[in-house]
C-alpha positions in Angstrom: 29.6 280.5 69.1 28.2 281.7 65.8 26.3 284.6 67.4 29.4 286.0 69.2 31.9 286.0 66.3 32.7 289.5 65.0 32.9 289.8 61.3 33.4 293.6 61.0 31.1 296.5 60.2 31.0 296.0 56.4 29.6 292.5 56.9 27.2 294.0 59.5 25.7 296.3 56.9 25.5 293.5 54.3 23.8 291.3 56.9 21.4 294.2 57.7 20.5 294.6 54.1 19.9 290.9 53.8 17.8 290.8 57.0 15.5 293.8 56.2 14.9 292.4 52.7 14.3 288.9 54.0 11.7 290.1 56.6 10.0 292.2 54.0 9.7 289.2 51.7 8.5 287.2 54.7 5.7 289.7 55.3 4.9 289.6 51.6 5.1 285.9 51.3 2.5 284.7 48.8 1.2 288.2 48.4 0.9 288.1 44.6 -1.1 284.9 44.3 -3.3 286.2 47.2 -4.0 289.5 45.4 -4.7 287.5 42.2 -7.3 285.5 44.1 -8.9 288.2 46.3 -8.7 291.2 44.0 -8.7 289.9 40.5 -10.7 286.7 41.2 -8.1 284.6 39.3 -8.7 280.9 38.7 -6.3 278.0 39.5 -4.6 278.2 36.1 -3.8 281.9 36.5 -2.5 281.5 40.0 -0.4 278.5 39.0 1.1 280.6 36.1 1.9 283.4 38.5 3.7 280.9 40.8 5.6 279.0 38.2 5.8 280.9 34.9 6.9 284.2 36.4 9.9 282.8 38.3 10.8 280.6 35.3 10.9 283.5 32.9 12.7 285.5 35.4 15.4 282.8 35.6 15.7 282.8 31.8 16.2 286.6 31.8 18.9 286.2 34.5 21.0 284.0 32.2 22.5 286.9 30.1 22.7 289.1 33.3 25.3 286.9 34.9 28.4 288.1 33.0 27.1 291.7 33.3 27.1 291.2 37.1 30.4 289.5 37.1 32.4 292.3 35.5 30.9 295.2 37.4 31.3 296.5 41.0 29.0 294.3 43.1 27.6 296.9 45.5 26.2 299.2 42.8 24.7 296.1 41.1 23.0 295.1 44.4 21.7 298.6 45.0 20.3 298.7 41.4 18.6 295.3 41.9 17.1 296.5 45.1 15.8 299.7 43.5 14.4 297.8 40.6 12.5 295.5 43.0 11.3 298.5 45.0 9.9 300.1 41.9 8.3 296.9 40.5 6.6 296.1 43.8 5.5 299.7 44.3 3.6 299.7 41.1 1.1 297.2 42.6 -0.4 299.4 45.4 -0.4 302.4 43.0 -2.3 300.5 40.3 -4.6 299.1 43.0 -5.4 302.6 44.4 -6.4 303.8 40.9 -8.4 300.7 40.0 -6.0 299.7 37.2 -4.4 296.5 38.7 -4.4 293.6 36.3 -3.1 290.0 36.1 -0.5 290.9 33.4 1.0 293.4 35.7 1.3 290.9 38.5 3.0 288.4 36.1 5.4 291.1 34.9 6.3 292.0 38.5 6.8 288.4 39.3 9.2 288.0 36.4 11.2 291.2 37.3 11.4 290.2 41.0 12.7 286.7 40.1 15.4 288.0 37.7 16.5 290.8 40.0 16.7 288.3 42.9 19.1 286.0 41.1 21.3 288.9 40.0 21.3 290.3 43.5 22.2 286.9 45.0 25.1 286.5 42.6 26.5 290.0 43.4 26.0 289.5 47.1 27.9 286.2 47.1 30.8 287.8 45.4 30.6 290.8 47.8 30.6 288.4 50.8 33.7 286.6 49.6 35.5 290.0 49.3 34.4 291.3 52.7 34.9 288.2 54.9 38.0 286.2 55.6 37.8 282.6 54.3 37.8 281.2 57.8 34.7 283.2 58.6 32.6 282.3 55.5 30.7 279.5 57.3 29.8 281.8 60.2 28.6 284.5 57.8 26.5 282.0 55.7 25.1 280.5 58.9 23.9 284.0 59.9 22.2 284.5 56.6 20.6 281.1 56.9 19.2 281.7 60.4 17.9 285.1 59.3 16.1 283.5 56.3 14.4 280.9 58.4 13.4 283.3 61.2 11.9 285.7 58.6 9.8 282.8 57.2 8.6 281.8 60.7 7.6 285.4 61.7 6.8 287.1 58.4 3.8 285.2 56.9 1.7 285.1 60.1 2.3 288.9 60.6 1.6 289.5 57.0 -1.6 287.5 57.2 -2.7 289.6 60.1 -1.8 292.8 58.3 -3.8 291.8 55.3 -6.8 291.1 57.5 -6.6 294.5 59.2 -5.5 296.8 56.3 -6.3 295.1 53.0 -4.6 292.9 50.4 -1.8 295.2 49.2 -0.5 296.1 52.7 2.3 293.5 52.7 3.3 294.5 49.2 4.0 298.0 50.5 6.1 296.6 53.3 8.0 294.3 50.9 8.7 297.2 48.5 10.0 299.4 51.4 12.3 296.6 52.6 14.1 296.7 49.2 14.6 300.4 49.6 16.0 300.0 53.1 18.3 297.2 51.9 19.7 299.5 49.2 20.4 302.1 51.9 22.2 299.6 54.1 24.4 298.6 51.1 25.4 302.2 50.5 26.7 302.3 54.1 29.4 299.7 53.3 32.5 301.7 53.1 35.7 301.0 51.2 36.8 301.2 47.6 35.6 298.4 45.3 37.5 297.9 42.1 35.6 296.9 39.0 36.6 293.4 37.7 37.9 293.3 34.2 38.2 290.6 31.6 41.7 289.3 30.9 44.0 291.8 29.3 41.3 294.4 29.3 39.5 292.7 26.3 35.8 292.7 25.9 33.8 290.0 27.5 33.6 286.8 25.5 30.3 285.7 24.0 30.6 282.4 25.8 31.0 284.0 29.2 27.3 283.5 29.9 28.0 279.7 30.2 31.2 279.9 32.3 29.3 279.3 35.5 27.8 276.1 34.3 31.2 275.0 32.9 32.8 275.6 36.3 30.1 273.6 38.1 30.1 270.7 35.7 33.9 270.6 35.5 34.2 270.1 39.2 33.0 266.6 40.2 32.0 267.6 43.8 30.2 270.8 42.8 28.5 268.9 39.9 27.1 266.3 42.3 26.0 268.9 44.8 24.3 271.0 42.1 22.3 268.1 40.6 21.3 267.0 44.1 20.2 270.5 45.1 18.1 271.0 42.0 16.2 267.8 42.5 15.7 268.2 46.3 14.6 271.8 46.0 12.3 271.1 43.1 10.7 268.0 44.7 10.2 269.8 48.1 8.7 272.9 46.6 6.5 270.9 44.3 4.6 269.5 47.3 3.7 272.9 48.7 0.7 273.8 46.5 -0.7 270.3 46.5 -0.3 270.0 50.3 -2.3 273.3 50.5 -5.1 271.8 48.5 -5.1 268.6 50.6 -5.1 270.4 53.9 -7.5 273.3 53.1 -9.9 271.7 50.7 -9.8 267.9 51.4 -9.0 267.7 55.1 -10.7 271.0 56.1 -7.9 272.5 58.1 -8.4 276.2 59.1 -6.1 278.7 57.4 -4.4 279.5 60.7 -3.6 275.8 61.1 -2.2 275.7 57.7 -0.1 278.8 58.4 1.1 277.3 61.7 2.1 274.0 60.1 4.6 275.9 57.9 5.6 278.8 60.2 6.4 276.8 63.4 8.9 274.4 61.8 10.9 277.3 60.4 12.1 278.0 63.9 14.1 274.8 63.5 16.2 276.7 61.0 17.7 278.6 63.9 18.9 275.3 65.4 20.5 273.9 62.3 22.2 277.1 61.2 23.7 277.8 64.6 25.1 274.2 64.8 26.7 274.3 61.3 30.1 275.6 62.4 30.5 273.3 65.3 29.2 270.2 63.5 31.7 270.8 60.6 34.5 271.3 63.1 33.8 268.0 64.8 32.7 265.7 62.0 34.0 267.4 58.8 32.3 268.8 55.8 31.9 265.5 53.9 29.9 263.9 56.7 27.7 266.9 56.9 27.0 266.7 53.2 26.3 263.0 53.3 24.3 262.9 56.6 22.4 266.2 56.6 22.0 265.9 52.8 20.3 262.5 53.3 18.2 263.5 56.3 16.7 266.5 54.6 15.3 264.2 52.0 14.0 261.1 53.8 11.1 262.8 55.7 9.1 264.2 52.8 7.2 260.9 52.2 5.5 261.5 55.6 3.3 264.2 54.1 1.5 261.5 52.1 0.1 260.2 55.4 -1.5 263.4 56.7 -4.9 262.9 58.2 -7.6 265.3 59.5 -7.4 266.8 63.0 -4.6 267.4 65.5 -2.7 264.2 64.6 -2.5 265.4 60.9 -1.4 268.9 62.0 1.3 267.4 64.2 2.4 265.1 61.4 3.0 268.1 59.0 4.8 270.1 61.7 7.1 267.1 62.6 7.9 266.4 58.9 8.6 270.0 58.1 10.7 270.5 61.3 12.9 267.5 60.5 13.4 268.8 56.9 14.1 272.4 58.0 16.7 271.5 60.7 18.7 269.4 58.4 18.3 271.8 55.5 19.4 274.8 57.6 22.5 272.8 58.7 23.3 271.7 55.2 22.8 274.9 53.3 25.4 277.2 54.9 28.0 274.5 54.6 27.1 274.1 50.9 27.2 277.9 50.4 30.6 278.2 52.0 32.0 275.3 50.1 30.7 276.7 46.8 32.4 280.0 47.5 35.7 278.4 48.5 35.7 276.2 45.4 35.0 279.0 43.0 37.6 281.5 41.8 36.8 285.2 42.4 36.3 285.9 38.7 33.7 283.2 38.4 31.7 283.7 41.6 28.8 285.8 40.1 28.3 283.5 37.1 28.6 280.4 39.2 26.0 281.6 41.7 23.7 282.7 38.9 24.0 279.4 37.2 23.2 277.7 40.5 20.1 279.9 41.2 18.9 279.6 37.6 19.1 275.8 37.7 17.3 275.6 41.0 14.6 278.0 40.0 14.0 276.2 36.7 13.8 272.8 38.5 11.3 274.2 41.0 9.2 275.7 38.3 9.2 272.5 36.1 8.5 270.1 39.0 5.8 272.4 40.5 4.1 272.5 37.1 4.3 268.7 36.7 3.1 268.2 40.3 0.1 270.4 39.6 -0.8 268.5 36.4 -0.4 265.1 38.2 -2.6 266.4 41.1 -5.3 267.4 38.6 -5.2 263.9 37.1 -4.9 261.8 40.2 -5.1 263.8 43.4 -2.8 265.5 45.9 -1.8 262.3 47.8 -0.4 260.8 44.6 1.9 263.8 44.1 3.0 263.7 47.7 3.8 260.0 47.5 5.6 260.3 44.2 7.7 263.2 45.4 8.5 261.5 48.6 9.6 258.3 46.8 11.7 260.1 44.2 13.5 262.3 46.7 14.7 259.1 48.5 17.0 258.6 45.5 18.6 262.0 45.6 21.3 261.1 48.2 22.9 259.0 45.5 23.8 262.2 43.8 25.8 263.5 46.7 29.6 263.3 46.4 30.6 259.6 46.5 33.8 260.1 48.3 35.5 262.9 50.3 36.4 265.4 47.6 35.2 268.3 49.7 38.5 268.7 51.6 40.3 269.4 48.3 40.5 273.0 47.4 41.3 274.4 44.0 43.9 277.0 44.2 42.8 280.6 43.5 44.0 281.2 39.9 45.9 284.2 38.8 44.0 287.3 37.7 42.7 286.0 34.5 39.1 286.9 33.9 38.2 284.5 31.1 
């Protein structure tokens, strides 16, 4: 079973760093938009900019960071990104205490957090590949996935209660401290880590920033999975703000009901992630990609039929639960395959390219969804997203290429 497999103390510290950061982010989920509304009395346009523009600019900043991450020791990079996020988040309660908090500061913090998150994720993926045996990668990724979903299930409700008791910046303080604790956990990973170097000791090529995308687009299976992931993630995330408007303003659900509708289904993430290894062993990776990849997309259309009352709440929970179970089964298998398919000297750039593409897609489709909702209404957006996502399984690998592994190349660092 996934929970009983021992992966060693170094992985344990890496997992601990991931967990404390994930739960801190769960507590602080939606904190910046909430502060913008409650403290700065921001309007819809400013809140939308904070949710979409900040991460999009952060993703743009992360583009040139990818080669920098690739050719440096990964643990110091991860510690640096944690400390940057700690400092950025800590500026908010300090400014709030002195009455100096402004919208521009929130936007800058959002940008910094987004860029540092991408850089941290790229470094941690490369670190994971170095710490864990290839046969254990799926188990490790499944643990990360289950931790992520449990933090989303538990964190926002607790964060909402904390805000009600102690004020709007309480969860920001917790989130900031989680990055500091994450950095401490990473420092506890022992063992020498050699700094990667470009081929022949030469300076990094100017085109190295694009090598992650070249690797993805040059591999037919990875390319299909990448395009599918961008559209599925973007379309699902684009429905969240308009669903909030529909439930809270049009259908008059109470805030606790809205929170329950999203928190409860996240427990399904524990189911899918724990099943991942056994399902792959029994049915193979290709079937998981095709089946779970399809099933995580077909349910979204159900959100367009939400009605007031208990029946509507149950509808949202059922749709989200079906999506989460299949997504939590699919995602660790994808993450493992992506690491297996990527040479060591390209891991950080490939993971950066993947995250940047996903973040850009989410930002673009969320902005388009908001514009369409203003023109036509929330149900039109939910229906459009639900219909469009039905076509995304066509982008999954068309035949079983996932059992083919590219050989790990020699130590040439392009």
